[in-house]
One Martini backbone bead per residue (centre of mass of N, CA, C, O) as a GRO file, in nm:
protein
   58
    1MET     BB    1   1.796   0.940  -0.445
    2GLY     BB    2   1.783   0.637  -0.530
    3LEU     BB    3   1.750   0.307  -0.592
    4GLY     BB    4   1.921   0.062  -0.693
    5TRP     BB    5   1.963  -0.266  -0.802
    6GLN     BB    6   2.151  -0.348  -0.570
    7GLU     BB    7   1.982  -0.258  -0.328
    8LEU     BB    8   1.724  -0.423  -0.402
    9LEU     BB    9   1.863  -0.696  -0.385
   10ILE     BB   10   1.942  -0.685  -0.093
   11VAL     BB   11   1.656  -0.633   0.030
   12LEU     BB   12   1.534  -0.897  -0.088
   13PHE     BB   13   1.736  -1.095   0.058
   14ILE     BB   14   1.659  -1.012   0.348
   15VAL     BB   15   1.364  -1.074   0.333
   16LEU     BB   16   1.393  -1.373   0.258
   17LEU     BB   17   1.541  -1.442   0.529
   18LEU     BB   18   1.317  -1.348   0.727
   19PHE     BB   19   1.047  -1.506   0.582
   20GLY     BB   20   1.085  -1.673   0.355
   21SER     BB   21   0.963  -1.859   0.071
   22THR     BB   22   0.666  -1.915   0.192
   23LYS     BB   23   0.577  -1.620   0.309
   24LEU     BB   24   0.622  -1.410   0.077
   25PRO     BB   25   0.364  -1.444  -0.098
   26GLN     BB   26   0.165  -1.385   0.132
   27LEU     BB   27   0.267  -1.096   0.183
   28MET     BB   28   0.224  -0.977  -0.101
   29ARG     BB   29  -0.080  -1.047  -0.123
   30SER     BB   30  -0.171  -0.873   0.123
   31LEU     BB   31  -0.048  -0.606   0.024
   32GLY     BB   32  -0.219  -0.589  -0.240
   33GLN     BB   33  -0.495  -0.592  -0.099
   34GLY     BB   34  -0.452  -0.336   0.066
   35VAL     BB   35  -0.412  -0.144  -0.167
   36GLY     BB   36  -0.679  -0.197  -0.310
   37GLU     BB   37  -0.863  -0.107  -0.072
   38PHE     BB   38  -0.752   0.180  -0.056
   39LYS     BB   39  -0.820   0.274  -0.340
   40SER     BB   40  -1.132   0.212  -0.321
   41GLY     BB   41  -1.177   0.400  -0.074
   42MET     BB   42  -1.083   0.665  -0.216
   43LYS     BB   43  -1.305   0.668  -0.434
   44ASP     BB   44  -1.555   0.687  -0.232
   45LYS     BB   45  -1.422   0.926  -0.113
   46PRO     BB   46  -1.420   1.240  -0.078
   47VAL     BB   47  -1.188   1.477  -0.120
   48HIS     BB   48  -1.379   1.685  -0.018
   49ASP     BB   49  -1.571   1.875   0.239
   50GLU     BB   50  -1.814   2.028   0.096
   51ASP     BB   51  -2.061   1.857   0.164
   52GLU     BB   52  -2.045   1.884   0.466
   53GLU     BB   53  -2.061   2.204   0.479
   54GLU     BB   54  -2.349   2.212   0.340
   55ALA     BB   55  -2.497   2.045   0.554
   56LYS     BB   56  -2.441   2.231   0.804
   57LYS     BB   57  -2.589   2.491   0.683
   58ALA     BB   58  -2.890   2.351   0.652
   0.00000   0.00000   0.00000
């Protein structure tokens, strides 16, 4: 049960009304930077804590 193109268009219109046409590009840019930083942070961090468990045992 996903959103159709009509619903997405309505949501985009409401966001445009709330934030205005000048703030919207800045908002999307900061959102993209945040997602990029999150992804790079997830690559640096180990997925499992196996290394920490081995360090505690030693």
